[in-house]
Every structure is written in C-alpha cells, then in structure tokens.
C-alpha positions as CSV (number, residue, x, y, z in Angstrom):
1,M,18.1,4.2,-40.4
2,K,15.8,1.2,-39.8
3,P,12.4,1.7,-38.3
4,L,12.3,1.0,-34.6
5,Q,10.3,-2.2,-34.9
6,D,12.8,-3.7,-37.4
7,E,15.3,-3.4,-34.3
8,L,13.6,-5.1,-31.7
9,L,15.1,-8.7,-32.2
10,L,18.5,-7.0,-32.4
11,A,18.0,-5.2,-29.0
12,F,17.2,-8.5,-27.2
13,Q,20.5,-9.8,-28.9
14,E,22.4,-6.9,-27.9
15,G,21.1,-6.6,-24.5
16,E,19.7,-3.2,-24.9
17,F,16.6,-4.1,-22.9
18,F,16.9,-4.0,-18.9
19,P,14.9,-3.6,-15.8
20,V,14.8,-0.9,-13.2
21,F,12.8,-1.0,-10.1
22,Q,10.9,1.8,-8.4
23,P,10.3,1.3,-4.5
24,V,6.9,1.3,-3.0
25,V,7.0,2.9,0.3
26,E,4.8,2.7,3.4
27,L,3.5,6.4,3.5
28,R,3.4,6.4,7.5
29,T,6.8,5.6,7.9
30,G,9.0,6.0,5.0
31,R,9.8,2.2,4.9
32,P,10.1,0.6,1.5
33,T,7.7,-2.4,1.2
34,G,8.4,-3.7,-2.0
35,F,9.3,-2.7,-5.8
36,E,7.6,-2.2,-9.1
37,A,9.8,-3.7,-12.1
38,L,9.9,-1.6,-15.1
39,A,11.2,-2.2,-18.7
40,R,13.8,0.2,-20.2
41,W,15.5,0.2,-23.8
42,R,18.6,1.9,-24.2
43,H,19.3,2.2,-27.8
44,K,23.1,2.2,-28.9
45,N,22.2,5.1,-31.4
46,L,19.1,6.7,-30.0
47,G,19.7,6.5,-26.2
48,D,16.9,5.8,-23.8
49,I,13.6,5.2,-25.3
50,S,10.8,5.7,-23.3
51,A,8.2,2.6,-22.6
52,N,5.4,4.5,-24.4
53,G,7.7,4.2,-27.3
54,F,8.3,0.6,-27.4
55,I,5.8,-1.4,-25.3
56,P,3.2,-1.0,-28.2
57,L,5.8,-2.0,-30.7
58,L,6.8,-5.3,-28.9
59,E,3.0,-5.9,-28.5
60,E,2.3,-5.6,-32.2
61,N,5.2,-7.9,-33.2
62,G,4.4,-10.5,-30.6
63,L,7.4,-10.1,-28.3
64,L,6.1,-8.5,-25.0
65,D,5.9,-11.9,-23.4
66,R,9.5,-12.3,-23.9
67,L,10.4,-8.8,-22.5
68,S,8.1,-9.7,-19.6
69,L,9.9,-13.0,-18.7
70,F,13.2,-11.4,-19.3
71,I,12.5,-8.7,-16.8
72,L,10.9,-11.2,-14.1
73,E,13.8,-13.6,-14.6
74,K,16.3,-10.6,-13.8
75,A,14.0,-9.5,-10.6
76,F,13.7,-13.1,-9.4
77,A,17.4,-13.8,-9.7
78,S,18.4,-10.7,-7.9
79,P,19.8,-11.8,-4.5
80,A,18.4,-8.3,-3.0
81,L,14.7,-9.1,-3.7
82,R,15.2,-12.9,-3.5
83,D,16.4,-13.1,-0.2
84,N,14.1,-10.7,1.8
85,T,10.4,-10.5,2.2
86,L,9.9,-7.4,0.2
87,T,6.9,-7.5,-2.7
88,L,7.6,-7.3,-6.4
89,A,5.1,-5.8,-8.7
90,I,4.9,-6.0,-12.5
91,N,2.5,-4.7,-15.3
92,M,0.6,-7.3,-17.4
93,S,-0.9,-6.1,-20.7
94,P,-4.3,-6.7,-22.2
95,L,-2.9,-9.3,-24.7
96,Q,-0.6,-10.9,-21.8
97,L,-3.7,-11.3,-19.5
98,L,-5.8,-13.2,-22.4
99,H,-2.8,-15.4,-23.3
100,Y,-3.6,-18.9,-22.1
101,Q,-0.1,-19.8,-21.0
102,S,0.9,-16.6,-19.2
103,S,0.1,-18.2,-15.6
104,D,2.2,-21.2,-16.5
105,R,5.1,-19.4,-17.8
106,L,5.1,-17.2,-14.7
107,Q,5.0,-20.2,-12.4
108,E,7.9,-21.8,-14.2
109,V,10.1,-18.5,-13.9
110,A,9.3,-18.2,-10.3
111,A,10.4,-21.9,-9.6
112,Q,13.6,-21.6,-11.3
113,H,14.5,-18.9,-9.2
114,S,12.9,-20.1,-5.7
115,F,10.6,-16.7,-5.7
116,D,7.4,-17.2,-3.7
117,L,4.6,-15.9,-5.8
118,N,2.7,-14.8,-2.9
119,R,5.0,-11.9,-3.0
120,L,4.2,-10.8,-6.6
121,T,1.5,-8.4,-7.5
122,V,0.3,-8.2,-11.1
123,E,-0.8,-4.9,-12.1
124,I,-3.7,-4.9,-14.5
125,T,-5.0,-1.7,-16.5
126,E,-8.9,-1.3,-17.2
127,S,-8.2,-1.6,-21.0
128,A,-7.0,-5.3,-20.3
129,L,-10.5,-6.1,-18.9
130,V,-12.8,-4.6,-21.6
131,N,-12.3,-6.7,-24.5
132,N,-12.9,-10.1,-23.2
133,L,-14.4,-10.0,-19.7
134,E,-14.9,-13.8,-19.4
135,R,-11.4,-14.6,-20.1
136,S,-9.8,-11.9,-18.3
137,R,-11.9,-13.1,-15.2
138,S,-10.6,-16.7,-15.7
139,A,-6.8,-15.6,-16.2
140,A,-7.2,-13.4,-12.8
141,G,-8.5,-16.5,-11.3
142,E,-5.5,-18.5,-12.4
143,L,-3.0,-15.8,-11.0
144,K,-4.8,-15.8,-7.8
145,A,-4.5,-19.6,-7.7
146,L,-0.8,-19.1,-7.9
147,H,-1.2,-16.9,-4.7
148,C,-0.4,-13.9,-6.8
149,K,-2.1,-10.6,-5.8
150,L,-3.9,-8.2,-8.2
151,A,-3.7,-4.6,-8.4
152,L,-6.2,-2.4,-10.5
153,D,-3.8,0.1,-12.2
154,D,-4.6,3.8,-12.7
155,F,-7.9,3.7,-11.2
156,G,-9.9,6.6,-11.6
157,T,-9.2,7.0,-15.3
158,G,-11.3,4.3,-16.8
159,Y,-15.0,4.4,-17.5
160,S,-16.3,1.1,-16.0
161,S,-14.1,1.0,-12.8
162,L,-16.9,-0.1,-10.4
163,K,-18.0,-3.0,-12.4
164,H,-14.4,-4.2,-12.5
165,L,-14.0,-3.9,-8.7
166,H,-17.2,-6.0,-8.3
167,A,-16.2,-8.7,-11.0
168,F,-12.4,-9.4,-10.1
169,P,-10.5,-10.4,-7.1
170,F,-8.5,-7.5,-6.6
171,D,-6.1,-6.8,-3.5
172,E,-5.1,-3.2,-4.6
173,L,-6.1,0.0,-6.2
174,K,-3.3,2.1,-7.7
175,I,-4.4,5.8,-7.6
176,D,-3.6,7.5,-11.1
177,R,-0.7,10.1,-10.8
178,S,-2.9,12.9,-12.8
179,F,-5.2,13.2,-9.4
180,I,-2.1,12.9,-7.1
181,H,-0.3,15.7,-9.0
182,S,-3.6,18.2,-9.0
183,M,-5.2,17.6,-5.5
184,T,-3.2,20.0,-3.5
185,Q,-4.3,22.8,-5.8
186,K,-7.8,21.3,-6.8
187,P,-10.6,20.6,-4.2
188,E,-12.1,18.3,-7.1
189,S,-9.2,15.9,-7.3
190,L,-8.8,15.8,-3.8
191,K,-12.4,14.8,-3.2
192,I,-11.7,12.0,-5.9
193,V,-8.6,10.9,-4.2
194,A,-10.5,10.9,-0.5
195,A,-13.5,8.8,-2.5
196,I,-11.0,6.1,-4.1
197,V,-9.3,5.6,-0.5
198,G,-12.6,5.4,1.1
199,M,-13.9,3.0,-1.4
200,G,-10.5,0.7,-1.1
201,Q,-11.0,0.7,2.9
202,S,-14.7,-0.4,2.3
203,L,-13.8,-3.2,0.1
204,G,-10.8,-4.3,2.2
205,L,-8.3,-3.3,-0.6
206,T,-5.0,-1.8,-0.1
207,T,-4.5,1.9,-1.8
208,V,-1.3,2.9,-3.5
209,A,-0.7,6.4,-4.7
210,E,1.2,7.0,-8.1
211,G,3.6,9.7,-8.7
212,V,3.9,11.4,-5.4
213,E,6.8,13.9,-5.5
214,T,6.1,16.5,-2.7
215,Q,5.8,15.8,1.2
216,E,2.9,17.9,1.1
217,E,1.4,15.5,-1.2
218,A,2.4,12.4,1.1
219,D,1.2,13.9,4.2
220,M,-2.2,14.7,2.7
221,L,-2.5,11.1,1.4
222,V,-1.7,9.8,5.0
223,S,-4.3,12.2,6.3
224,L,-7.0,10.7,3.8
225,G,-5.9,7.0,4.7
226,C,-3.9,6.0,1.8
227,D,-1.6,3.2,2.8
228,Y,1.5,3.3,0.2
229,A,3.2,5.5,-2.3
230,Q,5.5,5.7,-5.2
231,G,7.3,8.4,-6.9
232,W,10.1,10.7,-7.2
233,L,9.7,12.2,-3.6
234,Y,11.2,8.8,-2.7
235,S,13.4,7.8,-5.5
236,K,13.6,7.3,-9.2
237,P,13.7,3.8,-10.5
238,C,16.8,2.2,-9.8
239,T,19.2,-0.5,-11.5
240,V,19.6,-3.9,-10.5
241,A,23.1,-2.9,-9.1
242,E,21.5,-0.3,-6.8
243,L,18.8,-2.7,-5.4
244,P,20.8,-3.6,-2.3
245,T,21.2,0.1,-1.2
246,M,17.7,0.4,-1.9
247,V,16.1,-2.2,-0.1
248,S,17.7,-1.0,3.2
249,A,16.8,2.6,2.6
250,T,14.3,4.6,4.6
251,W,12.6,8.0,3.6
252,P,11.0,10.7,5.9
253,G,7.4,9.3,6.7
254,A,4.4,11.6,6.9
255,S,4.5,14.3,9.8
256,I,3.0,13.1,13.2
257,A,0.5,16.3,12.7
258,A,-0.8,14.7,9.4
259,Q,-1.6,11.3,10.8
260,A,-3.9,12.9,13.7
261,P,-7.2,11.1,12.9
262,L,-9.5,14.3,12.7
263,E,-7.4,15.6,9.9
264,A,-8.8,12.9,7.7
265,D,-11.6,15.6,6.9
266,T,-9.4,17.2,4.5
267,T,-12.2,18.0,1.9
268,N,-13.7,20.4,4.2
269,R,-10.5,22.6,4.7
270,L,-11.9,25.4,2.8
271,D,-14.8,25.7,5.3
272,P,-14.0,27.9,8.2
273,A,-16.6,26.5,10.4
274,A,-15.6,23.0,9.7
275,E,-12.1,23.8,10.3
276,E,-13.1,25.3,13.8
277,R,-14.9,22.3,14.6
278,L,-11.7,20.2,13.7
279,A,-9.6,22.1,15.9
280,Q,-11.7,21.9,18.8
281,L,-12.0,18.2,18.4
282,Q,-8.3,17.8,17.7
283,A,-7.5,19.7,20.9
284,F,-9.7,17.3,23.0
285,Y,-8.0,14.2,21.3
286,D,-4.6,15.6,22.0
287,G,-5.3,16.6,25.6
288,A,-7.4,13.7,26.9
289,P,-6.1,12.1,29.9
290,V,-6.8,8.5,28.6
291,G,-4.7,6.9,25.6
292,L,-6.7,7.1,22.6
293,C,-5.9,5.2,19.2
294,F,-7.5,4.1,15.9
295,L,-6.7,0.5,14.5
296,D,-7.3,-0.8,11.0
297,R,-8.5,-4.0,10.3
298,E,-5.1,-5.5,10.2
299,M,-4.7,-4.0,13.8
300,R,-2.2,-1.4,12.7
301,Y,-2.0,2.0,14.3
302,V,-3.6,4.8,12.1
303,S,-3.4,7.3,14.9
304,L,-2.7,7.8,18.4
305,N,-2.4,10.4,20.8
306,K,0.5,11.5,23.1
307,R,-1.0,9.7,26.2
308,L,-0.9,6.4,24.9
309,T,2.7,7.1,23.8
310,E,3.5,7.7,27.6
311,I,1.4,4.6,28.5
312,H,3.5,2.6,26.3
313,G,6.9,3.8,26.6
314,I,7.2,4.1,22.9
315,P,7.3,7.3,20.5
316,A,4.5,7.7,18.2
317,E,6.6,7.2,14.9
318,E,7.4,3.5,16.2
319,H,3.6,2.8,16.4
320,L,2.2,4.4,13.0
321,G,1.8,1.7,10.3
322,R,2.6,-1.0,12.8
323,S,0.5,-3.8,14.3
324,V,-0.2,-4.1,17.9
325,A,1.6,-7.5,17.9
326,E,5.0,-5.7,16.5
327,V,4.6,-2.4,18.9
328,I,3.6,-4.4,22.4
329,P,4.2,-8.0,21.8
330,H,4.3,-8.7,25.4
331,V,0.5,-7.4,25.8
332,F,-0.8,-8.5,22.3
333,P,-1.7,-11.9,23.5
334,L,-3.8,-10.8,26.3
335,V,-5.8,-8.3,24.2
336,E,-5.9,-9.8,20.9
337,K,-9.5,-11.7,21.5
338,Y,-11.0,-8.3,22.5
339,I,-9.7,-6.4,19.6
340,R,-10.9,-9.1,17.2
341,R,-14.4,-9.2,18.8
342,A,-14.5,-5.4,18.2
343,L,-13.4,-6.0,14.6
344,E,-16.6,-8.1,14.3
345,G,-18.9,-5.5,15.2
346,E,-18.9,-6.0,19.3
347,S,-18.3,-3.1,21.6
348,M,-15.8,-3.9,24.4
349,R,-15.8,-1.8,27.6
350,G,-14.1,-1.6,30.6
351,V,-11.7,-4.6,30.1
352,K,-8.7,-4.9,32.5
353,V,-5.5,-6.7,31.5
354,T,-2.7,-7.6,33.9
355,R,0.8,-8.4,32.5
356,P,2.6,-11.3,34.1
357,P,5.0,-10.3,36.9
358,Q,8.7,-9.9,36.1
359,D,7.8,-8.8,32.5
360,G,10.5,-6.2,32.5
361,Q,8.7,-4.5,29.4
362,P,7.8,-0.6,29.2
363,G,4.5,0.3,30.1
364,P,2.1,0.0,33.3
365,P,1.7,-3.5,34.2
366,T,-2.2,-3.0,34.6
367,V,-4.6,-1.3,32.1
368,L,-8.2,-0.7,31.7
369,F,-9.1,-0.2,28.0
370,S,-12.3,-0.2,25.9
371,C,-12.7,-1.2,22.0
372,Q,-15.5,0.7,20.0
373,P,-15.9,-0.7,16.2
374,A,-15.9,2.2,13.4
375,H,-18.6,1.4,10.7
376,N,-19.0,2.8,7.2
377,Q,-22.5,3.6,5.8
378,A,-22.7,-0.1,4.6
379,G,-22.6,-1.0,8.3
380,E,-19.1,-2.8,7.7
381,V,-16.4,-2.5,10.5
382,L,-13.5,-0.2,9.1
383,G,-11.4,-0.4,12.2
384,V,-11.5,0.0,16.1
385,G,-11.1,3.0,18.3
386,M,-9.6,2.2,21.4
387,A,-9.2,4.1,24.9
388,I,-6.6,2.8,27.2
389,M,-5.8,4.2,31.0
390,D,-3.4,2.8,33.4
391,V,-4.7,1.4,36.8
392,P,-2.9,2.9,39.8
393,E,-1.2,0.7,42.3
394,R,-3.8,1.7,44.9
395,R,-6.7,0.6,42.6
396,R,-5.4,-3.0,41.8
397,P,-7.0,-5.9,43.6
C-alpha cells in the first residue's frame, strides 16, 4: 500500500476531502452563533483519517493552502451559512500565517461567494507566532484590515501566551479542552479557567470554551462568565447537508441558578465559610424588593433577579445573553445614555424615566433606576450593576 503522503493528490482528485462544521453556542441561551469549519479525509480503503494524521502531511508537501481554500469555498458557498449572520471560524497553520499571499487568496474566495469577512474568525495557535514574530504580527494586521476577527486557539497550553496577547490584535480566546474536562474534578483546573475568563473580560476579549461535554461544565462556565462554547454536549461536527437543520437548532442554555452573579465565586466552593457568605448574599439578591441586574460592556444581561423579570414582564431566560436594546427596545433609547455614562466610570443614581403614553408595552410606565460601574483591579470598567424600581401612580408628578 502506498504511503499516505503519496495519496494526497489523488485524494483531492477523488473528492475524499470534505468539510464538517461544529456549532459555537452562546452558553447562557443555547443558541448557535456560528460554526467552526474543520477538514476531514475519508480514504477509500482506510476510512476516516483524523486531522492529526493528514494535516502535517499536507503541510510538509505544500498542499495545506489548497485544502484550506477548498474548505473555505465549500463553507462560503453554502446557502445555510451565506444567507444569515452566523459566524464562521477556520484554523490557520504557522506556515499559512507566514505565507505572504494568504490574505489575498482569502479575500478572493470570499468575494467570489459574496461572503462578508467580518463574519470570519481566523483561529491561530501559539506555535504560529513563535518562529517569526514580526511577520506573524504583519499577517495578523493584514487579516484585521480585511475585517476578519482573530482568535488565539488552545489558550493556556503555550509558553508565552501573555506576550502574544499584548502583541497581537486578538478578539477571542479559546480555552483548551484539557482544562474544561478536568475543571469539575480539579480545583486547580477550575482556577485556571476562571483566570482565563477573567483575563479575557479585562482585555475586552470574547471567551470560547472548547470540548464541552456535560451540562455541569456548561453551567460552571456560565457562572465564571464565559461567553461561548463548542463540544459534543451540543453537537458533533455536521456535514454541509446537515447545516440547514443545525443553523435553526437550539440547545438547553445554562440553568438560571447557575447564572446568578454571586455564583461566580466558584473557586471558593470548597470553603464552607465562603459558601455560607455566598448563600447569604444570594438570598439578599433574590429577595430584594427592587429589580437588580448586571450588564456587560455590550449592555447584555449577565444576571438578574426575579423582581426585575416582574418589572419588565419578561421571563429571565429571555433576558440572559441579550442586550437591553433587544429585551426592552421601547425603553432603551431613554436609558442608553445613562448606561453608557456608567460604562465610562460614572455612577448614576436616582434617574427617573417615563415611557411615552399609549406605549402598549409590558412593564410600568415610570421607573427609577441607578447604574453603578464595576471595576477590575486595574480600574477598568467590566460592566454595570443596575437597580430598578417602578414608581407607583400616586408618586408620579
């Protein structure tokens, strides 16, 4: 039998390479936000060959660009991906990143299929950045100039991650699956995941957990503040033919209990005294007579209490992971400037807002609210805590 490397060109001619797509899911809601495109080889005699078995061979023989362009063309041409706003992610190898024509070819293929490159995320492993830092930085700049997003893949497994975060214009951190699999049993892994998520929040980066397989892992990730996940809990990679069904799929989001803001102190769960303090604070939050919530820097609801759902007349699950503009569009224009001021570091107290008459929307017509910025140790604003109460009719002027 021929060595595999001798069969690579024949595999292209015979159509043995094909793409599969794994959904990337918003942890809080279970809604797909995009897909990662992955290459597969179905050998006519050997069956399915893992990517680890053929990607290095393609790279050694100068054929990896050919495969990547083929995968991108299939993805860009798919009506299920082209005709919506879902994102697409693809990996780029070290050699591809250093190739001076990679961005040009990418732009050509996208133009042929009218695919907007601001929906594409290029995932780069740290090994791609080590050998030629200056050329890698230049290539990253070229991709950003095309409006692509950049993700640092397998974060936490490299030896110089912090230097690369400082030097490159990344938009996203992907947390390596090895930490995800062990964090429910090992406090050390849990603390590493919490630290990565916290670092991402401080730097304004989206965090994506790889290899999520259980609901416990998903709930824990939400409690830590992670944004998105992919893994077999949601779906194995699907074929192009299965994409239309996957695009409209929805999986269970994290439990409401897991999304309470005070649960974020998961690293202390083995400390009985910390657990007792946490339970006391949680009881106060849940039983508060005013509506309470926390918004991230994109004004999305990270958490809220029962009273706020009553004020808005909207269930908690329809808040979480969505922006204020999406949840209460009739009120957002009235409160936006105050939230933005809080995001710039200003405390806003005792603001009264009255909706126009004949609004016909749920919720009280007049509310009194406060916004308090939340800072990290560097003094940067991570988000805004809000307290909202409705103003009874007799108190309105």
